[in-house]
Jmol script that loads the backbone (N, CA, C; Angstrom):
load data "model"
ATOM      1  N   MET A   1      -3.599 -29.808  13.934  1.00  0.00           N
ATOM      2  CA  MET A   1      -2.571 -28.891  13.462  1.00  0.00           C
ATOM      3  C   MET A   1      -1.785 -28.354  14.657  1.00  0.00           C
ATOM      4  N   GLN A   2      -0.566 -28.076  14.386  1.00  0.00           N
ATOM      5  CA  GLN A   2       0.265 -27.493  15.431  1.00  0.00           C
ATOM      6  C   GLN A   2       0.029 -25.991  15.510  1.00  0.00           C
ATOM      7  N   ARG A   3       0.435 -25.434  16.617  1.00  0.00           N
ATOM      8  CA  ARG A   3       0.226 -24.002  16.823  1.00  0.00           C
ATOM      9  C   ARG A   3       0.967 -23.171  15.783  1.00  0.00           C
ATOM     10  N   SER A   4       2.165 -23.573  15.404  1.00  0.00           N
ATOM     11  CA  SER A   4       2.932 -22.795  14.427  1.00  0.00           C
ATOM     12  C   SER A   4       2.246 -22.773  13.066  1.00  0.00           C
ATOM     13  N   GLN A   5       1.539 -23.840  12.723  1.00  0.00           N
ATOM     14  CA  GLN A   5       0.806 -23.852  11.457  1.00  0.00           C
ATOM     15  C   GLN A   5      -0.357 -22.874  11.499  1.00  0.00           C
ATOM     16  N   TRP A   6      -1.058 -22.797  12.620  1.00  0.00           N
ATOM     17  CA  TRP A   6      -2.155 -21.842  12.755  1.00  0.00           C
ATOM     18  C   TRP A   6      -1.646 -20.411  12.677  1.00  0.00           C
ATOM     19  N   ILE A   7      -0.516 -20.162  13.296  1.00  0.00           N
ATOM     20  CA  ILE A   7       0.055 -18.811  13.262  1.00  0.00           C
ATOM     21  C   ILE A   7       0.460 -18.438  11.841  1.00  0.00           C
ATOM     22  N   SER A   8       1.038 -19.375  11.108  1.00  0.00           N
ATOM     23  CA  SER A   8       1.446 -19.075   9.732  1.00  0.00           C
ATOM     24  C   SER A   8       0.234 -18.851   8.832  1.00  0.00           C
ATOM     25  N   ILE A   9      -0.821 -19.618   9.034  1.00  0.00           N
ATOM     26  CA  ILE A   9      -2.044 -19.418   8.245  1.00  0.00           C
ATOM     27  C   ILE A   9      -2.661 -18.067   8.578  1.00  0.00           C
ATOM     28  N   LEU A  10      -2.741 -17.738   9.855  1.00  0.00           N
ATOM     29  CA  LEU A  10      -3.294 -16.447  10.268  1.00  0.00           C
ATOM     30  C   LEU A  10      -2.468 -15.289   9.714  1.00  0.00           C
ATOM     31  N   THR A  11      -1.156 -15.423   9.754  1.00  0.00           N
ATOM     32  CA  THR A  11      -0.285 -14.382   9.212  1.00  0.00           C
ATOM     33  C   THR A  11      -0.506 -14.215   7.707  1.00  0.00           C
ATOM     34  N   GLY A  12      -0.650 -15.316   7.005  1.00  0.00           N
ATOM     35  CA  GLY A  12      -0.915 -15.255   5.568  1.00  0.00           C
ATOM     36  C   GLY A  12      -2.238 -14.577   5.258  1.00  0.00           C
ATOM     37  N   VAL A  13      -3.271 -14.899   6.026  1.00  0.00           N
ATOM     38  CA  VAL A  13      -4.587 -14.287   5.817  1.00  0.00           C
ATOM     39  C   VAL A  13      -4.523 -12.783   6.085  1.00  0.00           C
ATOM     40  N   VAL A  14      -3.865 -12.392   7.161  1.00  0.00           N
ATOM     41  CA  VAL A  14      -3.731 -10.968   7.473  1.00  0.00           C
ATOM     42  C   VAL A  14      -2.966 -10.252   6.369  1.00  0.00           C
ATOM     43  N   THR A  15      -1.922 -10.876   5.853  1.00  0.00           N
ATOM     44  CA  THR A  15      -1.132 -10.272   4.781  1.00  0.00           C
ATOM     45  C   THR A  15      -1.971 -10.079   3.524  1.00  0.00           C
ATOM     46  N   VAL A  16      -2.765 -11.073   3.164  1.00  0.00           N
ATOM     47  CA  VAL A  16      -3.621 -10.961   1.980  1.00  0.00           C
ATOM     48  C   VAL A  16      -4.658  -9.858   2.178  1.00  0.00           C
ATOM     49  N   ILE A  17      -5.249  -9.770   3.366  1.00  0.00           N
ATOM     50  CA  ILE A  17      -6.242  -8.724   3.640  1.00  0.00           C
ATOM     51  C   ILE A  17      -5.608  -7.337   3.550  1.00  0.00           C
ATOM     52  N   LEU A  18      -4.416  -7.176   4.123  1.00  0.00           N
ATOM     53  CA  LEU A  18      -3.733  -5.885   4.037  1.00  0.00           C
ATOM     54  C   LEU A  18      -3.376  -5.541   2.590  1.00  0.00           C
ATOM     55  N   GLY A  19      -2.920  -6.514   1.828  1.00  0.00           N
ATOM     56  CA  GLY A  19      -2.580  -6.275   0.424  1.00  0.00           C
ATOM     57  C   GLY A  19      -3.792  -5.856  -0.384  1.00  0.00           C
ATOM     58  N   LEU A  20      -4.906  -6.562  -0.196  1.00  0.00           N
ATOM     59  CA  LEU A  20      -6.121  -6.212  -0.923  1.00  0.00           C
ATOM     60  C   LEU A  20      -6.638  -4.840  -0.492  1.00  0.00           C
ATOM     61  N   GLY A  21      -6.551  -4.547   0.796  1.00  0.00           N
ATOM     62  CA  GLY A  21      -6.966  -3.236   1.275  1.00  0.00           C
ATOM     63  C   GLY A  21      -6.143  -2.123   0.657  1.00  0.00           C
ATOM     64  N   TYR A  22      -4.844  -2.355   0.544  1.00  0.00           N
ATOM     65  CA  TYR A  22      -3.964  -1.354  -0.073  1.00  0.00           C
ATOM     66  C   TYR A  22      -4.334  -1.152  -1.543  1.00  0.00           C
ATOM     67  N   LEU A  23      -4.554  -2.243  -2.263  1.00  0.00           N
ATOM     68  CA  LEU A  23      -4.907  -2.122  -3.674  1.00  0.00           C
ATOM     69  C   LEU A  23      -6.239  -1.396  -3.853  1.00  0.00           C
ATOM     70  N   ILE A  24      -7.201  -1.692  -2.994  1.00  0.00           N
ATOM     71  CA  ILE A  24      -8.494  -1.011  -3.073  1.00  0.00           C
ATOM     72  C   ILE A  24      -8.333   0.478  -2.775  1.00  0.00           C
ATOM     73  N   LEU A  25      -7.540   0.803  -1.765  1.00  0.00           N
ATOM     74  CA  LEU A  25      -7.299   2.214  -1.429  1.00  0.00           C
ATOM     75  C   LEU A  25      -6.653   2.959  -2.595  1.00  0.00           C
ATOM     76  N   VAL A  26      -5.676   2.351  -3.228  1.00  0.00           N
ATOM     77  CA  VAL A  26      -5.011   2.985  -4.369  1.00  0.00           C
ATOM     78  C   VAL A  26      -5.991   3.182  -5.517  1.00  0.00           C
ATOM     79  N   GLN A  27      -6.845   2.188  -5.772  1.00  0.00           N
ATOM     80  CA  GLN A  27      -7.827   2.315  -6.844  1.00  0.00           C
ATOM     81  C   GLN A  27      -8.821   3.432  -6.556  1.00  0.00           C
ATOM     82  N   ILE A  28      -9.252   3.555  -5.300  1.00  0.00           N
ATOM     83  CA  ILE A  28     -10.193   4.620  -4.940  1.00  0.00           C
ATOM     84  C   ILE A  28      -9.539   5.985  -5.118  1.00  0.00           C
ATOM     85  N   LEU A  29      -8.307   6.123  -4.660  1.00  0.00           N
ATOM     86  CA  LEU A  29      -7.627   7.405  -4.804  1.00  0.00           C
ATOM     87  C   LEU A  29      -7.372   7.737  -6.273  1.00  0.00           C
ATOM     88  N   ASP A  30      -7.079   6.731  -7.081  1.00  0.00           N
ATOM     89  CA  ASP A  30      -6.854   6.957  -8.503  1.00  0.00           C
ATOM     90  C   ASP A  30      -8.167   7.284  -9.212  1.00  0.00           C
ATOM     91  N   TRP A  31      -9.249   6.669  -8.777  1.00  0.00           N
ATOM     92  CA  TRP A  31     -10.548   6.874  -9.399  1.00  0.00           C
ATOM     93  C   TRP A  31     -11.060   8.292  -9.184  1.00  0.00           C
ATOM     94  N   ARG A  32     -10.650   8.925  -8.090  1.00  0.00           N
ATOM     95  CA  ARG A  32     -11.113  10.277  -7.790  1.00  0.00           C
ATOM     96  C   ARG A  32     -10.695  11.266  -8.859  1.00  0.00           C
ATOM     97  N   GLY A  33      -9.706  10.925  -9.636  1.00  0.00           N
ATOM     98  CA  GLY A  33      -9.306  11.791 -10.728  1.00  0.00           C
ATOM     99  C   GLY A  33      -8.178  12.713 -10.338  1.00  0.00           C
ATOM    100  N   GLY A  34      -7.968  13.674 -11.177  1.00  0.00           N
ATOM    101  CA  GLY A  34      -6.881  14.611 -10.928  1.00  0.00           C
ATOM    102  C   GLY A  34      -5.596  14.076 -11.536  1.00  0.00           C
ATOM    103  N   GLU A  35      -4.839  14.977 -12.041  1.00  0.00           N
ATOM    104  CA  GLU A  35      -3.577  14.583 -12.660  1.00  0.00           C
ATOM    105  C   GLU A  35      -2.538  14.355 -11.577  1.00  0.00           C
ATOM    106  N   MET A  36      -1.862  13.239 -11.657  1.00  0.00           N
ATOM    107  CA  MET A  36      -0.841  12.914 -10.671  1.00  0.00           C
ATOM    108  C   MET A  36       0.492  13.489 -11.147  1.00  0.00           C
ATOM    109  N   LEU A  37       0.929  14.531 -10.474  1.00  0.00           N
ATOM    110  CA  LEU A  37       2.177  15.194 -10.842  1.00  0.00           C
ATOM    111  C   LEU A  37       3.252  14.864  -9.817  1.00  0.00           C
ATOM    112  N   PRO A  38       4.494  14.745 -10.261  1.00  0.00           N
ATOM    113  CA  PRO A  38       5.565  14.525  -9.287  1.00  0.00           C
ATOM    114  C   PRO A  38       5.805  15.778  -8.449  1.00  0.00           C
ATOM    115  N   ALA A  39       6.440  15.596  -7.339  1.00  0.00           N
ATOM    116  CA  ALA A  39       6.752  16.727  -6.480  1.00  0.00           C
ATOM    117  C   ALA A  39       7.695  17.682  -7.209  1.00  0.00           C
ATOM    118  N   PRO A  40       7.529  18.988  -6.995  1.00  0.00           N
ATOM    119  CA  PRO A  40       8.424  19.936  -7.662  1.00  0.00           C
ATOM    120  C   PRO A  40       9.856  19.786  -7.140  1.00  0.00           C
ATOM    121  N   ILE A  41      10.772  19.983  -8.036  1.00  0.00           N
ATOM    122  CA  ILE A  41      12.191  19.893  -7.681  1.00  0.00           C
ATOM    123  C   ILE A  41      12.713  21.301  -7.469  1.00  0.00           C
ATOM    124  N   ASP A  42      13.155  21.580  -6.268  1.00  0.00           N
ATOM    125  CA  ASP A  42      13.662  22.899  -5.935  1.00  0.00           C
ATOM    126  C   ASP A  42      15.162  22.784  -5.721  1.00  0.00           C
ATOM    127  N   LEU A  43      15.938  23.333  -6.629  1.00  0.00           N
ATOM    128  CA  LEU A  43      17.375  23.244  -6.538  1.00  0.00           C
ATOM    129  C   LEU A  43      18.013  24.494  -5.907  1.00  0.00           C
ATOM    130  N   SER A  44      17.171  25.361  -5.350  1.00  0.00           N
ATOM    131  CA  SER A  44      17.705  26.605  -4.797  1.00  0.00           C
ATOM    132  C   SER A  44      18.600  26.368  -3.586  1.00  0.00           C
ATOM    133  N   PHE A  45      18.449  25.236  -2.918  1.00  0.00           N
ATOM    134  CA  PHE A  45      19.285  24.981  -1.736  1.00  0.00           C
ATOM    135  C   PHE A  45      20.737  24.698  -2.111  1.00  0.00           C
ATOM    136  N   LEU A  46      20.994  24.454  -3.383  1.00  0.00           N
ATOM    137  CA  LEU A  46      22.367  24.182  -3.816  1.00  0.00           C
ATOM    138  C   LEU A  46      23.169  25.477  -3.987  1.00  0.00           C
ATOM    139  N   PHE A  47      22.490  26.586  -4.174  1.00  0.00           N
ATOM    140  CA  PHE A  47      23.188  27.839  -4.486  1.00  0.00           C
ATOM    141  C   PHE A  47      23.123  28.821  -3.346  1.00  0.00           C
TER     142      PHE A  47
END
end "model"
wireframe off; spacefill off
backbone 0.3
color backbone group
């Protein structure tokens, strides 16, 4: 294999690991519970 093929395979593996890590992190944070509320909207700076 050429060097560029190894780099592309390594990049793909790293990308998959990061993606799976992100999904696992989101699942853990969601599993902890608590209601997910949006940030409050403060319109006082307009007046």
